[in-house]
N, C-alpha and C positions, 0 to 999 in steps of 0.2 A: 411447354417443357413440360419431358412423362419423368416423375423418379417412382421409384419403386418401395414398396413397406417392408419393414423390417423389422426382424422379432432380436430385440436383445438387452439387457439388464438397466431397468433406469431408478437412479438413486427416486426417491422420498423425500426432498430436503423444501424449509422453511428459509424464507430468506430475509433478508433485511439490513441495513446499514450500523456496523457499529462503533463504538471508539473505544480507540487502544488506555489503557489504565495502565499507571507503574505499578506490579505487585504490591510492594508497598513505598511508602512513602515517609521522610522522615525531617521535619522540620528542626534542624537542630537551634537549638536556643544558649544562650547563658543561664547557669544559674548561682553565679556568685556577681557581686559587683566590681570592673576592676578595669584595669586597660587592657585591650587584645595587642600585646607585643608578635605573636607569629602567628600567620596561614600555612600549613607546611602540607598546601594541595596548589594543584591548577585549578580552574575553571575547566569542568567539561572534564573531569579525570575523574576514570574507575576509579577506586577505592575500597577495599577490605576492610572488613567487619575487626574489629578494635584497634585500626590504622590513625594515630593522632591525627585530627583536625586541627584545632587551635592550643596557644599556650596563649593564656591572660595571667597580669603579673603578678605570680605569687610571694610576694613577698608578706603586701599587708599582713596573709593570712600565716603564714609560717610562723611568723611573728605572736602572731595569736596561739596557734602552736605551741610554741614555745611558753607561753606565759601558764596556758593550762597545764604544763609538764609541771611546771615548777607548782603550781599549785596541791597539785598529787603529791610530789616531794615532801612539802611541809606536811600537809595532813596525813600521809602516811608516815610521817618521823611524831608525829603525835599521836598516832593510833597504835604506833609499836610501842611509845611510852605506857600512856595506860595500861595496855594491855599487861604491863611487866608491876601494874602498880595491883592489879587486878586477880594478880597470882600470888604478889606478898599478902593482900588483904586478906583474902582466900582463907593464910595458914595462920592470921593473925587471929580472924572471926571462930574458927575450930578452935583457938585459945583462950580463943572469949575476953585478949586484950582490946581488942575496938569490940565498935556493936556493929551490928548486923543493919542500921542504918545508914552507916557511915560507908559498907563494903557494896551496898544495892546502889549508893552515891555513888561509888567510881565504877561499875560494873554498868551503868545507867551512861555516862560520862564516857565508856570505852566503846559502848554501843553507837553512839551519836558518834565519835569521830572515824569507827566506820562507816556510818553512812556517805558522809561524808567526802572517804574515801572514793568511795562508789561514785559521787556522783562527778567527782572528780576525774576517775573515770572515763565516765561519758563524756565528759565536757573534752577532754583529748581525744577521742573517738569521733566527735562532730567535729571539733578544730581539721582532724585530718582525712574526714570526709570530704568539709568544706576545702579545703586545700588540693583535692586530689581533682574538685571542679573547673580545677584552672586547668589543669587539660583534657579537651574535648575530644573525644574519640569515635568514630565510626559507628555507628551500632549494628550497624548490618553493610553486607555486601549489596552495592551501587554505583552509581554515577552520580557525582555531584554538577550545581547547575553554578549557576552566575555568583560571586561570592558578595552578599548583602552589607555587610561592612566591613572597611577597609581597614588594616591594621593602625596602629598606634590612638581608635577610637576608644570612648569608653562605653563598656556594655555595664547593662543593667539586668538584674536579677529578672527572668519573663518580661523581654520586651516583647511589645508587639512586633518587629519585623527581628526573622527569625536570621541567623551567621549565616547559613546555605540550608538549600533546601536536596535531599539526596533523594534520587527515583534507584528501585528497584529493576531493571526491563530484563533479567535472565532469572526467573520467567516474566511473563509479561502474561495480564488483565485481557480482555478485550465483552465489553458490556455491552448490550443490544437488548430490543422487545420484538418481541412476536402477542399479534392479537389473540387476544384473550380467545377465541372462534379456534382455536388450534392446543390450544392449554388442553383435551382431555387426550388429542394424541397423542401430544407430550408427555404428559403424565404415562402413558399407556404404554412406550418407548422406550423412556426411562428408569423397565423395570429390568430391562437388557441390560449387558456393559456401557460403560461411559459413551456418549453418545458423540459421533465426530464433529468438530468444526471447522469448516473451509476461511479463512478468512485472508483476502487478494484486495488489491487498488489498482487501477487505471495502467500503469505502467506496464502492470505486470500479472495482468487476469490469468496468465494461463503459469503462473508457478505460485499457487498460493501457500502458505502458510496453512499447518496442520494441529489444531489443537483436542481440546475434550472438554465436554462442559462439563462442571464444577456447581452450577447456583443457579437454584429457582428460587425466586420472591416469593414470601410466602400470603402479600397480597397483590388485586389486581389493584394498578393505576388508575383510579376512578376516572380522572379527567379525561385518560388519552384511551382506557380501554385496555392495555397491553401489560404484558407481561415483562418483568427483570429476569434476563439471562445473565450467565458471565462465564467463559469459556476462559480456559489455561492454557497459554504456547510458552514449548520452551523459548522460543526466540533465538536459537542457538547462533542464526545470521546475523540478527537484530534486525531486521527488515522492520520489525512490527516499533512504533515509536510511541509514548504515550503524548494524546491527544491528539492522533492520525486520525479521521476515518476510513474504514475500511469498508468492503461490500463483506457482509456475511452469509455465509450456506451451511443451517444445521441439517445434518443427515439424518433422516430417523429411520426407515429401514429404505432395504435396497429391494427391486418389483424386476423378479425374474422372467422370462419371456413375453415382454409386452412387444406390443405390436406398435410401432411410432413411424409416423411421416413427417415432412415440413409442418409446417403450425398455418401454412399460408396456400396452403392444396385444399384446407378447408375449409369450406363458402358456408354461408349461412343463408339461410331461404323463408319465403313464408311458412314451411314444414319445417323448421330447424337447420341442424346443421348436417351435413352434407356433402358427397366427395363427389369426380368426375371419374370414377375406374374404367380402363381403357381394356377393352374382351379382345379376343382372338382375331376375329375381321375388322382392327384397327374404329369398331364405333365405340363410342363412349357412350356409359350406365350413370346414373345418375344414381347414387345410391346413402340412404341416410345411415348416419354413425354417430357414436354416442364416444366422448374425448371422456376421458377419466380425468383427465389433469394434462398439463402444458411445462416441461422444462427446454429450457436455452435452446426455446426456438422450433422446439418439437413437443407435436401434438400424439399422447400416446391414447390409443383405439383401445375403447370400452367395448364397444360393440361396432359390428359392421363389414370388417375389415380383415384381412387374412394377412399374414406374414407373405411378398412373392407378388401380390397383384400390385399392377402398377396405374399410377393415379395420375389427372392432370396436374401439373403444379402453377403454369403460368399458365393467360389469355383463358379462362375460364367463362370470361363474360362473351364472349366467341361460340360458344360451344352451347347445345341442347340436347333433351332426350334421344340417341342413334344418330349424334353425328358423328362423320368417318374424320379422322384424323393421319398423317401422316408422322409418324416417328422416325426422326433421322436423329442420326450420329451425331454431337455438337462437336465432335472432334474433327469429323472429318466436312462437315459444313466448314468453318475455320481453312480447312486445308485446300478447300475448293475456293473459296475467297478469295483464299492467296494466290493459288495459282491462278484465277482471273484477272484478278490487278495487273499480276505480272505480264502474262499474255497482252491484255489492252498497252501496256505501258510500253511493251517492245513495240505492238504492230506500230504503234500511236507516231514513235520516236523514229521509225523505217518508214513511215510516211511523207511526212512532216524532212526526211533528207532527200527524198526521191522529188519532191516538190522543190526544195533548195537548187538542187543539182540542174533540174530541167529549164528552170532560171538562170542562173548560167548561162548554160550550152546558147538559149538563143539569146542571149548580151554577148554571146559569142560572136554568132551570126550576125548579125545588126553587125558588132566592130567589124568582121569583113568587105560586108557590103559598101561599108560608108569610108575605104582607103581614100579613097581620093577626097576626102573631107578635109577641114581646118587641121589644124596640129592640136586644135582645143578638144576637138572630137575624138582623136587618136588615144589620147590619154585618159577620155575619159570612159573607154571602151575599155583601156589595159585596166583599169582603176576596178574598171565593170566585175573582167575576169577573175582578177583577184579577188574581191570579192567575196563573187559567187564561189568559188573555191573554197575561202573560209567559212558560209554559210554549206558549205555539204558536207564539212568538217561538225560546226554546229548543228547541222540538222541529226544528228547520231547522238548528241546528246540530249539535247527535249528542246521543250517550245520555243524555249527564249532567244537558240541559234536561228529558230526555221525564223521567226520573226523579228530580228533584225536581217539576215541574210534579204526576205522582201522587202523590207523598208528598204535597204541598200539599191538594191535591185529595180526599185520605180524609181528613185530619187536619179540611178544613173539614165534611166528611158527617157527621164524627160529632157537632162542632159542634152541626149542625141539627138531628140527630136529639135529639140531648138538649134543643132548645129548642123541641121540637112537643111530649116529656113535661111 
């Protein structure tokens, strides 16, 4: 088979296997101890930021809040009384009705009462915060997983197991690694706008998801000699799912005007890589070439071949320098093969039909010459004639009918011979 070298734009890509990760992951845990009263969602449901997820029995914390509010009211009343005393003693000390020491003591007591009131206010605020923990809301937009603690169970502060895990899948991340040998090219092309990343998987290789490179790790992983990268995808159709493995293609740049041929057209010999170029007189020339790189089954020729030249793609082991070849149109070869098959089938069916008809006529002639024979022979002749007529029709349909007619004719011929004897 012969192919023509073409000139087209070829992307320079780094390929790897990546793993899909949630853009954000939140493990929801309880910050108070209590009985889980209700879960306000279904497993696998999409939730919005601020949506109520769980309710923990709030009654103990409501009682604690009322207690600290009562303490605040009591201490506030004492503070008001002490402040009035400070005002009265301030007038008396000016008139020297009381000593300065008594006035200072009253003022100190008022200051202490004010501090107690401030502490009570803080206790009230803390009790309100603790009470708010009884109502757990979603911190992000995402999708909830399995409910890990059922309603009615006692949950404790910072239990090891979370109540539920929320994954943000719009947008979503794909992490992958490239060899450290590509780090220099990667850094050089990162000076341009964000690099394009395509992610695809086996069932839909021709419909990749398209994203942007967002992260390059700050160190090379020593055990593997690779650099970790991360790309962000909008994932509007949610084709990417956390934990999924995908094929990643990072496009660094696009080379315009590259000469491209199929990779299998390139052969390797003692003198290096070469191709068989078809000349105008249908003779082949062995020409050394330099391969820049390969991309999806195509070889980019850096040197040795021009666009428009024809090269041999298959059957190179049969060729040598100066060998003459015959270039045929593959579509014409297929059509000729089909036509020849139809002609052969039609001729073979007609021949088998004629043979069956000839056998029937012979059987009829023998039947006429033996009319004086026994009744059994006459019956066999009639049956042979009938079989011959059927065989004539079967001959038009194919080999099976001809075989059957021939076998029946031979059997009846043997019967007639026994009738003559």
